[in-house]
C-alpha positions in Angstrom: 5.7 12.3 -26.2 3.3 13.2 -28.9 -0.1 14.3 -27.7 1.1 15.5 -24.2 1.6 19.1 -25.1 -2.1 19.6 -26.0 -4.6 18.8 -23.2 -7.2 18.4 -25.8 -5.5 15.5 -27.4 -5.3 11.9 -26.3 -2.5 10.6 -24.3 -1.1 8.7 -27.3 -1.7 9.2 -30.9 -3.3 6.3 -32.9 0.1 5.2 -34.5 1.7 5.1 -31.1 -1.1 2.8 -29.7 -0.6 0.8 -32.9 3.1 0.6 -32.3 2.5 -0.9 -28.8 0.2 -3.4 -30.3 2.9 -4.7 -32.6 4.5 -6.7 -29.7 1.4 -9.0 -29.4 2.2 -12.6 -30.6 0.4 -14.0 -33.6 0.9 -17.4 -35.4 2.6 -17.6 -38.8 3.1 -20.5 -41.3 6.5 -20.0 -42.8 7.3 -21.1 -46.4 11.1 -21.0 -45.8 13.8 -22.4 -43.6 15.6 -20.0 -41.1 17.6 -20.2 -38.0 16.2 -18.8 -34.7 16.2 -15.1 -34.2 17.5 -14.0 -30.8 16.1 -10.6 -29.9 15.7 -8.4 -26.8 12.1 -9.4 -26.5 12.8 -13.1 -26.8 13.9 -15.9 -29.1 11.7 -17.0 -32.1 12.2 -19.8 -34.3 13.9 -21.7 -35.9 11.5 -21.7 -38.7 10.6 -24.6 -40.9 8.3 -24.6 -44.0 4.5 -25.3 -43.1 5.3 -25.6 -39.4 3.4 -22.9 -37.5 5.3 -20.6 -35.1 4.5 -17.6 -32.9 6.2 -14.4 -33.4 5.5 -10.6 -32.5 2.9 -9.0 -34.9 5.8 -6.6 -36.2 7.9 -9.6 -37.2 5.0 -11.4 -38.7 4.2 -8.4 -40.9 7.8 -7.9 -41.8 8.0 -11.6 -43.1 4.7 -11.3 -44.8 5.7 -8.3 -46.8 8.8 -10.3 -48.0 6.5 -13.3 -48.9 8.1 -15.5 -46.3 5.0 -16.5 -44.5 1.2 -16.5 -44.1 -0.3 -15.2 -40.9 -3.0 -17.1 -39.2 -5.8 -14.8 -38.0 -6.5 -15.1 -34.2 -9.5 -17.3 -33.3 -11.4 -14.2 -32.0 -11.3 -12.9 -35.7 -13.6 -15.7 -37.0 -17.1 -14.7 -38.3 -18.8 -17.0 -35.6 -16.9 -15.4 -32.7 -17.4 -11.8 -33.8 -21.0 -12.3 -34.5 -21.5 -13.7 -30.9 -19.5 -10.8 -29.5 -21.5 -8.4 -31.4 -24.9 -9.7 -30.4 -23.7 -9.7 -26.7 -22.5 -6.1 -27.0 -26.1 -5.2 -28.2 -27.8 -7.2 -25.5 -25.8 -5.7 -22.6 -26.1 -1.9 -22.6 -23.9 -1.6 -19.5 -21.2 -4.2 -20.1 -18.4 -4.7 -22.5 -17.5 -8.0 -23.8 -13.9 -9.2 -23.2 -11.8 -8.8 -26.4 -8.0 -8.5 -26.7 -6.7 -5.3 -25.4 -5.4 -4.3 -28.8 -8.1 -5.9 -30.9 -8.6 -2.7 -33.0 -4.9 -2.2 -33.8 -4.2 -6.0 -34.5 -7.2 -6.2 -36.8 -6.2 -3.0 -38.6 -2.6 -4.5 -39.1 -3.9 -7.6 -40.4 -6.4 -6.0 -42.8 -3.6 -3.8 -44.2 -0.8 -6.4 -44.5 -2.4 -9.8 -44.4 -5.9 -9.5 -45.9 -5.4 -12.5 -48.2 -5.0 -14.7 -45.1 -8.3 -13.7 -43.6 -11.3 -15.9 -44.4 -14.5 -14.0 -45.1 -12.6 -10.7 -45.1 -15.4 -8.3 -45.7 -17.7 -9.9 -43.1 -14.9 -9.9 -40.5 -14.1 -6.3 -41.2 -17.7 -5.4 -40.9 -18.4 -7.1 -37.9 -15.4 -5.4 -36.2 -16.7 -2.1 -37.3 -20.1 -2.8 -35.8 -18.6 -3.9 -32.5 -16.5 -0.7 -32.4 -19.5 1.4 -33.0 -21.7 -0.3 -30.4 -18.9 -0.1 -27.8 -18.3 3.6 -28.5 -22.0 4.3 -28.3 -22.1 2.6 -24.8 -19.0 4.6 -23.7 -20.9 7.9 -24.7 -23.9 6.8 -22.9 -22.0 6.0 -19.8 -20.2 9.3 -19.8 -23.6 11.2 -19.8 -24.2 9.9 -16.2 -21.1 11.6 -14.8 -22.3 14.1 -12.3 -20.6 16.1 -9.4 -20.9 13.2 -7.1 -18.9 10.9 -9.3 -15.5 10.0 -7.8 -14.3 7.5 -10.4 -15.4 5.9 -13.6 -15.1 2.1 -14.0 -15.3 0.8 -17.7 -14.3 -2.9 -17.7 -12.9 -4.6 -20.7 -12.2 -1.5 -22.8 -9.4 -1.8 -25.4 -6.3 0.2 -25.6 -7.6 2.5 -28.3 -11.0 3.0 -26.5 -9.1 3.9 -23.2 -6.9 6.3 -25.1 -9.9 8.1 -26.5 -12.0 8.2 -23.4 -9.4 8.9 -20.7 -8.6 12.5 -21.4 -12.4 13.4 -21.6 -13.1 11.8 -18.3 -10.3 13.4 -16.5 -11.3 16.8 -17.6 -14.9 16.1 -16.8 -14.2 15.0 -13.3 -11.8 17.9 -12.7 -14.5 20.3 -13.9 -17.1 18.8 -11.4 -14.7 18.9 -8.6 -13.9 22.5 -9.3 -17.5 23.7 -9.4 -19.3 21.3 -7.2 -17.0 20.8 -4.3 -16.9 23.9 -2.1 -14.3 22.5 0.2 -11.8 22.6 -3.0 -12.5 26.2 -3.6 -11.1 28.6 -0.9 -13.5 31.4 -0.1 -11.9 34.8 0.2 -14.0 35.8 3.3 -12.9 32.5 5.0 -9.3 33.2 4.1 -9.4 36.7 5.4 -11.0 35.7 8.7 -8.4 32.9 9.2 -5.6 35.4 8.7 -7.0 37.9 11.1 -7.5 35.2 13.8 -3.8 34.2 13.3 -2.7 37.9 13.7 -4.8 38.2 16.9 -3.2 35.2 18.5 0.4 36.6 18.1 1.5 37.8 21.6 2.0 41.5 21.8 4.7 43.5 23.5 4.4 47.1 24.9 6.7 49.6 23.2 8.5 51.5 26.0 10.8 54.4 25.5 14.3 53.8 26.3 
């Protein structure tokens, strides 16, 4: 998988995380009539004009590109809701507000392919960018507290993209601390030599007699 060959890169690339987000369900309003679609991930439809239906994001984008539907933005993408989240993020330096696990990827796909369906587009885009910046700043601040006594890092309510960026750094940082600050994990040459000599001394000896 891309990204795994270089330890300095994240586990997934941004397009791969976005690909995973495309399975999230969104609501569309079709402008056509179509029979139900039977897929491995489930059955969707039948579709009737002006009757809302839930479909995977990838299908919604595909229908939108063909002019077959409008996409309804999720409730959390309203200006009111995003303003509340942004204010709460700033007021709670050690806590992350609950948002959809793929909120970054979902919003990006909707901005790219359904911008005409999003009320107050520029305000929504700005608020989501502000939320991302505040959350990343809190992540950076939290990582500064990692020390040699840190055995685990708990960051609740992080999104997929945030986890993907933070996880490799956290893993490498903890490994470095364990290596340099944990004597029991570093075998001392003198101790090893002493143990080997003790083992040799305990081996029973036999006298060599001439035949």
